[in-house]
C-alpha positions as CSV (number, residue, x, y, z in Angstrom):
1,X,-24.5,2.4,-9.2
2,X,-27.0,4.0,-6.9
3,X,-28.0,3.1,-3.6
4,X,-31.3,5.2,-3.6
5,X,-34.5,2.7,-3.8
6,X,-37.4,3.3,-6.0
7,X,-40.8,3.1,-5.2
8,X,-43.8,1.9,-6.6
9,X,-46.8,3.9,-7.1
10,X,-50.5,2.3,-6.4
11,X,-51.1,2.0,-10.5
12,X,-47.9,-0.1,-10.5
13,X,-45.6,2.5,-11.8
14,X,-42.0,3.9,-10.7
15,X,-41.5,6.7,-8.0
16,X,-38.2,8.2,-7.5
17,X,-37.3,10.2,-4.6
18,X,-35.2,13.3,-5.2
19,X,-32.7,11.7,-4.0
20,X,-32.6,9.6,-7.1
21,X,-33.1,12.2,-9.5
22,X,-30.5,13.8,-8.6
23,X,-27.5,11.6,-8.1
24,X,-29.0,9.9,-11.8
25,X,-28.5,14.0,-12.9
26,X,-25.1,13.5,-11.4
27,X,-24.1,10.5,-14.1
28,X,-25.9,12.4,-16.7
29,X,-23.8,15.1,-16.0
30,X,-20.2,13.3,-16.0
31,X,-21.4,11.2,-19.5
32,X,-18.7,12.1,-21.3
33,X,-17.9,9.2,-23.5
34,X,-20.0,8.6,-27.2
35,X,-23.0,6.7,-25.9
36,X,-23.0,6.7,-21.7
37,X,-25.3,8.5,-22.0
38,X,-28.3,6.0,-24.4
39,X,-25.7,3.3,-21.8
40,X,-27.0,5.0,-18.6
41,X,-30.3,4.8,-19.2
42,X,-30.4,1.6,-20.1
43,X,-28.8,0.5,-16.7
44,X,-31.9,2.0,-14.9
45,X,-34.5,1.5,-17.8
46,X,-35.2,4.7,-18.1
47,X,-36.4,7.0,-21.2
48,X,-34.7,9.6,-22.7
49,X,-38.1,11.8,-21.8
50,X,-38.5,11.4,-18.0
51,X,-34.6,12.8,-18.4
52,X,-35.4,15.6,-20.1
53,X,-38.1,16.9,-17.3
54,X,-35.8,15.9,-14.6
55,X,-33.5,18.0,-16.4
56,X,-36.3,21.1,-16.9
57,X,-36.9,20.5,-13.5
58,X,-33.1,21.3,-12.3
59,X,-32.8,23.5,-14.5
60,X,-35.8,26.6,-13.4
61,X,-34.8,25.7,-9.9
62,X,-38.4,23.3,-9.8
63,X,-36.1,20.7,-8.9
64,X,-34.3,22.8,-5.5
65,X,-38.2,23.3,-4.8
66,X,-38.9,19.9,-4.0
67,X,-36.2,19.7,-2.0
68,X,-36.5,22.3,0.4
69,X,-39.9,21.2,1.0
70,X,-38.3,18.3,1.4
71,X,-36.7,18.5,3.2
72,X,-39.1,20.2,6.0
73,X,-41.3,17.8,5.8
74,X,-38.7,15.1,7.0
75,X,-39.1,14.0,10.5
76,X,-35.7,14.3,10.7
77,X,-35.5,17.6,10.3
78,X,-33.0,19.9,12.5
79,X,-33.4,22.7,14.0
80,X,-30.8,25.3,15.3
81,X,-30.2,25.0,18.7
82,X,-29.8,20.9,17.5
83,X,-27.1,21.3,14.6
84,X,-25.9,23.6,17.8
85,X,-26.3,20.6,20.4
86,X,-24.9,17.6,17.1
87,X,-21.5,20.1,16.3
88,X,-20.9,21.0,20.4
89,X,-21.2,16.8,21.3
90,X,-18.9,15.8,18.2
91,X,-16.0,18.3,18.5
92,X,-16.4,17.1,22.2
93,X,-16.1,13.1,20.5
94,X,-12.7,13.8,19.0
95,X,-11.7,15.4,21.7
96,X,-12.3,12.2,24.1
97,X,-11.2,10.1,21.3
98,X,-7.6,11.7,21.3
99,X,-8.0,11.6,24.9
100,X,-8.7,7.4,25.1
101,X,-5.2,7.7,22.1
102,X,-2.7,9.4,24.2
103,X,-4.5,7.1,27.6
104,X,-4.1,4.2,25.2
105,X,0.3,4.9,24.5
106,X,1.3,5.8,28.3
107,X,-0.4,2.8,29.7
108,X,1.6,0.7,27.2
109,X,4.4,3.1,27.5
110,X,3.8,2.2,31.5
111,X,3.6,-2.1,30.8
112,X,7.3,-2.3,29.0
113,X,8.4,0.5,31.8
114,X,7.3,-2.3,34.4
115,X,8.2,-5.1,32.4
116,X,11.5,-3.6,32.1
117,X,12.0,-3.3,35.6
118,X,11.1,-6.6,37.0
119,X,13.8,-7.9,34.7
120,X,15.9,-5.9,36.4
121,X,14.5,-6.8,39.7
122,X,14.7,-10.5,38.5
123,X,17.8,-10.9,38.1
124,X,19.0,-8.5,40.8
125,X,17.6,-11.6,43.4
126,X,19.3,-14.5,41.0
127,X,23.4,-13.0,41.9
128,X,26.0,-13.3,39.3
129,X,26.3,-15.9,37.5
130,X,29.5,-17.3,39.1
131,X,30.2,-21.1,37.5
132,X,29.3,-22.8,40.4
133,X,32.6,-25.0,40.8
134,X,33.5,-21.3,41.8
135,X,31.4,-20.0,44.4
136,X,32.3,-20.3,48.3
137,X,29.9,-22.8,50.2
138,X,28.4,-20.0,51.9
139,X,27.1,-18.3,47.8
140,X,27.4,-21.9,47.4
141,X,24.3,-22.8,49.7
142,X,22.2,-19.5,49.1
143,X,22.1,-21.0,45.1
144,X,21.5,-24.4,45.9
145,X,18.1,-22.3,48.2
146,X,17.3,-19.6,45.6
147,X,17.0,-23.0,42.6
148,X,15.3,-24.7,45.4
149,X,17.4,-27.3,45.5
150,X,18.2,-27.3,49.4
């Protein structure tokens, strides 16, 4: 399916943009099976004479000339300086994306390291895992204090 919108003339006839014509011709050339071109004509409700004129204009170069002329008239036309700036910005954007990915990876690693160190310090504060019945009186008193029971 071609995503280019077909317009209407003041008299109600359809007006096909150059992008539509180019995409249609590309699809026309891809049709190799028997009946595929007829199905394509039916899909877009086009007469064969219209497509033949588009093919003639492609073959004699007027379609390409029309594309160049339309590009020159476009309000989105870019000058060489703007193209260079766009290329520079795209390169810079790619570099910044890589730096962000590296920073996120470093942040994840540091977070895991922090959790590991936090686990090590909390486990070392608790003292040895001695059963309460085997603790000395001072160990038992400090154990009660750590647990908030004294």
